[in-house]
N, C-alpha and C positions, 0 to 999 in steps of 0.2 A: 633864398628856399622860403616862401612862407609858411607863417603856423599856422597850424589847424586852427578850428576856431574853438575846441576845448582847452587849446593852449593859452589863448588870451586870456589876460588879467580880468579883467571884466566880466568875464563869461562864467568865471571862477566867483567871483564875487555877486554876482547874481543869482547863482543858482544856490549857493551856499544858504541862505534864508528857506529857499524852496524845500529842498532836502531835512533843514531841521524843524521846518514846520510839518512835515510829515509824521514828526516820531513825537508830536505834542497832540495824539489824540487823545481822547476821552476815556484811556484804561485807567484813570485815577479812583474813580468811582467805589469799585471794592477796596482800594488801598484805605481811604479816607473811611468805608464803612468799617472795616477790621480795627481801625487804630479809635473809632467811637464806641465799638463794643468792650474793646480791654479798657477804657477810659471809663465805662459807666458799671463796669463789675467792683462789688463792695471788694475795700480791700481788707486783707487781713487783719487780727488784731495783734496790736504790738506788745508784747511779752513785758512785764514788767521787770526792771533792773533788780537781779537779785541782793537781797540784803548782807552785806558783810558783816560776818559775825567776828567779833574781837577775839582776839588769841592771846591767852594768859602769859602771862612772862614768867620763866622759871629761871631761878639764881641757883646755879651749880654749886654746893659745899662738898668739896673732897672729904673732910673727915677718914683721913686716912686712904683713900680709895687713889688708885692710879687717875691719873689724866687720860680722860678718853681721847684727847686728840695727840697725845704723844706716842711713837711708833714704842712697842712692846719689844722690850730689850731682855733676853735672858742673860746669866749668869755669864754665858761663857765668853759673849757677845759684849757684853759690858770689858769683861777682862783685856777682851781684844781692843776693842775702843779707848782703855784706860792706858793702853802703850802703843801708839802709832809706832808703826817701823822707822819712819823718817822719811824714807825713801822717795823721792817725788821728782818728778820730770822739772828742767829747768824753764821758768814758762818767761823769763827775763832775755833767753837767748835768742839770739836773729834766728828765725827760721832759715833755714837751707832750702834751696828749688826742689829738690825731690822728696820732700818732704809733705808735699800737696797732694800727692798722688798715693791711693793704696798701694801697699806692699805685693800685693798680686797681680796690680798691671806694670808693674813693672818687671823687665825682661835685662838676664846679664847677657849679652852677646859677646862678650872677651874679655881678656889680663892685656895690659903690657907691662912692663918695667922699666921705669927712666930712674935714673942716679941712684941705682939700687933702694927704688920706692915702688912697691908692686900697684899697679893700677888697675880698677876694674872698670869696663864700660859697661854701662845701663842705658836700654832703651826705655823711654815713656810711652806713657800712653800716646802722647799729640807724635812719637815717630822721631825723637830727636835724642842723639844719642849723648850720653853724660858720661866723664870721667869722675870718679871717686876713688878714695884710699883710706884705709882705716883712719879711724875717728869722725869719718863726714857720717850726716846723717840720712837716714831715708824711710820711706812710710810716715802713716798717720800717728804710729804709736811709738814717735820718740826713739825709734829705732836706731842706735849706733853701731857702725859695722864696727868689730873687734878683729876679725881677721879674712883676709881674703886669699883665697888660693885659685890655682890653674882653671879648677870647675866650679868654683862656690863662694858665694858671700855668706858669713856668718855675722851676726848682730843681735844685739840686745835691744830688747823693746823695755819700754816701762809703760804698761799698763794697767787700767783702774780694778781692783782685787772686788769690786761690789759692796764694800763695807766701809768707802770713805777714803782710804786708802790706795797705794800702789804696789806690784809686786814685778818685778824681771821675768820676762819669757822669752826663750831664746828662738831665733828664727833663722832661716837663710833662702839665699838664691842661688839657684845651680844655673848653671852656663845653659843657656835655648841652644838646642839644634834644630 
């Protein structure tokens, strides 16, 4: 089959300059006139750089006044800070796998007993079932399991008290239905 006249490459090469030449008409005079007008306008004056004023330095002399950068502490708070409770989480203890999940994202799904040890079955947020017993840790607040029953896991968490110390808080997970 023969190619038609417009499918031959030499026709396209010859026709291209003719087509592009039609686009190069004399329509640039109005654009060039506008650019000349804009360049002929006087430029607005430039504002001078503002003068920098020297600020006087001030040296704070306490003379018995309180430090303005120290937190205000009342008498009751001072007494509490003077005698910390001594309760704190063991930060050197290796973390257990279920301590990476918030307690409310864990679900108790069952229990089992092996060799007189009661184990609880916990489903984590990633849908994996974990087996835990009393003494194991779970949740992000250093929660240690204190007791497992057929329908509930009881644990003791160690949470910050807001005053630089820690306090114990009781929490539980109930069997999911």
